[in-house]
C-alpha positions in Angstrom: -7.2 -11.7 10.4 -3.8 -11.0 12.1 -5.6 -10.3 15.4 -6.7 -13.9 15.7 -4.9 -16.1 18.2 -3.8 -19.4 16.7 -3.5 -21.8 19.6 -2.1 -24.5 17.3 0.8 -22.4 16.1 2.9 -23.0 19.2 6.3 -23.8 17.8 9.8 -24.4 19.0 12.4 -22.0 17.8 14.7 -24.6 16.3 17.2 -22.1 15.1 17.7 -20.7 18.5 17.9 -24.1 20.1 20.5 -25.2 17.6 22.6 -22.1 18.3 22.2 -22.5 22.0 23.3 -26.2 21.9 26.3 -25.2 19.9 27.3 -22.6 22.5 27.0 -25.0 25.4 28.7 -28.2 24.1 31.3 -27.8 26.8 28.9 -27.3 29.6 27.9 -30.2 31.9 24.9 -28.6 33.4 22.4 -29.8 30.8 21.6 -26.4 29.5 22.1 -27.6 25.9 18.9 -29.6 26.4 16.8 -26.6 27.3 14.0 -25.7 24.9 12.6 -22.2 24.3 9.0 -22.2 23.3 7.1 -19.3 21.8 3.6 -18.7 20.9 3.1 -17.0 17.5 -0.2 -15.2 18.2 -0.6 -13.6 14.8 -0.8 -15.3 11.4 1.4 -12.6 9.9 4.2 -13.3 12.3 3.9 -17.1 11.8 4.2 -16.5 8.1 7.2 -14.3 8.4 8.9 -16.9 10.5 8.3 -19.5 7.8 9.8 -17.2 5.2 12.9 -16.4 7.4 13.4 -20.2 8.0 13.1 -20.9 4.3 16.0 -18.5 3.7 18.1 -19.6 6.6 17.7 -16.4 8.6 17.3 -16.5 12.4 14.2 -14.7 13.6 13.6 -13.8 17.3 11.4 -11.7 19.5 12.9 -8.7 21.1 13.3 -10.2 24.6 15.8 -12.7 23.2 18.3 -9.9 22.7 17.8 -8.1 26.0 21.0 -8.1 28.0 23.2 -9.8 25.4 26.6 -8.6 24.4 27.6 -7.9 20.8 29.5 -11.1 20.7 26.5 -13.2 22.0 24.3 -11.5 19.4 26.7 -12.3 16.6 26.7 -15.9 17.7 22.9 -15.9 17.2 23.2 -14.1 13.9 26.0 -16.4 12.4 24.6 -17.7 9.2 27.1 -20.5 9.0 24.8 -22.5 11.4 22.2 -22.4 8.7 24.4 -23.1 5.7 25.0 -19.4 4.8 27.8 -16.9 5.2 28.1 -13.7 7.2 25.8 -12.4 10.0 22.1 -11.6 9.8 19.3 -11.6 12.3 15.7 -10.6 12.2 14.0 -9.3 15.4 10.7 -7.6 16.2 8.1 -7.7 19.0 6.2 -10.5 17.4 3.0 -8.4 17.7 0.5 -7.7 14.9 2.7 -4.8 13.7 6.1 -6.6 13.9 7.1 -3.6 15.9 10.7 -2.2 16.3 12.6 -3.4 19.4 14.3 -0.2 20.2 13.5 3.3 21.6 13.2 5.4 18.4 14.2 8.8 19.8 11.9 10.4 17.3 10.6 13.4 19.3 8.3 15.2 16.9 8.6 18.6 18.5 12.4 18.5 18.4 13.0 17.1 14.9 15.9 18.7 12.9 15.0 19.0 9.3 17.4 19.9 6.4 15.3 22.8 5.3 13.2 25.2 7.4 11.8 28.7 7.3 11.6 31.5 9.8 10.4 35.1 9.8 12.9 37.9 10.5 11.8 41.3 11.6 12.8 44.0 9.1 12.6 47.8 9.5 10.2 49.5 7.1 11.4 52.2 4.7 12.6 55.4 6.4 9.8 57.6 7.4 7.5 58.7 10.2 6.4 55.1 10.8 9.8 54.0 11.9 9.7 56.4 14.7 6.9 54.3 16.1 8.9 51.1 15.7 6.8 49.6 12.9 8.4 46.6 11.3 7.6 44.0 8.7 8.4 40.3 8.9 10.5 38.9 6.1 10.5 35.2 5.2 13.9 33.6 5.3 15.2 30.0 4.9 17.7 27.8 6.7 19.4 25.0 4.7 21.6 22.2 5.9 23.2 22.2 2.4 24.6 25.7 3.0 28.0 24.7 4.3 29.2 28.2 5.1 26.1 30.0 6.2 22.9 28.8 7.8 23.8 25.1 7.5 26.2 25.5 10.4 23.3 26.1 12.8 21.5 23.2 11.3 24.5 20.9 11.9 24.8 22.1 15.4 21.1 21.4 16.1 21.5 17.9 14.7 24.6 17.3 16.8 22.7 18.4 19.9 19.8 16.1 19.0 22.1 13.1 18.7 23.9 14.0 21.9 20.6 14.2 23.8 19.5 10.8 22.4 22.6 9.2 23.9 23.5 11.3 27.0 20.3 12.4 28.5 18.8 10.6 31.5 17.2 7.2 30.6 13.5 7.4 29.8 10.9 5.3 28.2 8.9 8.4 27.2 8.6 8.3 23.4 8.6 12.2 23.3 11.7 12.5 25.4 15.2 12.1 24.0 17.5 9.7 25.8 18.4 6.0 26.1 15.7 3.6 27.3 15.1 3.1 31.0 13.7 -0.4 30.6 16.5 -2.2 28.6 14.6 -5.5 28.7 11.8 -3.9 26.7 14.0 -1.7 24.6 17.2 -3.7 23.9 18.2 -1.1 21.3 18.6 2.7 21.4 18.1 4.2 18.0 20.0 7.4 17.2 18.4 9.6 14.6 21.6 10.9 13.1 20.1 12.1 9.8 17.9 15.0 8.6 14.3 14.4 9.4 11.5 15.2 7.0 8.2 17.1 7.3 5.9 18.7 4.8 7.5 22.1 5.1 11.1 20.8 4.6 10.0 18.9 1.5 8.3 21.9 0.0 11.3 24.2 0.7 13.8 21.6 -0.6 11.9 21.3 -3.9 11.8 25.1 -4.2 15.6 25.2 -3.8 16.3 22.3 -6.1 17.6 20.1 -3.3 17.5 16.3 -3.4 
């Protein structure tokens, strides 16, 4: 059961300590002797850590990246310290879901899909009824793949969504677009710069032979 607390699974993050020691070789304040201890509460997280260690991939909880610069994070992700090449780092909340560290900016009521439908009012055939303003609603579609027509409005909506995710006032509300307010809890701000998907957009896309 991943919800069980394993008191005997308190381990030192050797990979982090090794990187920390390497970064402080020139310091005389003794920081290179500091140890960072973490409790791995869930068996799933403990197992993931074992797998990452086996493959030489550093694995940290979200708070380790809070406040770091890109350069500092790259130092932590440098695989040369573990016998590899390049940069790779695994991070999550170390909870039972291995949750994402960032603010997702996935506001369900504002999602921009590639395909959508709308109903456009259309005048009925000429006759007495039209004098009374009677109209019918005609089903129409909007496609992001239409580069010269309706797709222009789709692209504009997506650009507005992305801009709001970066430039709006900081907020931790999952249903509000904008960067995170608590950067220690959300060290990342995810930008949803791609077409979202819902049941209607999938159905319309298939109807119009879209991938």
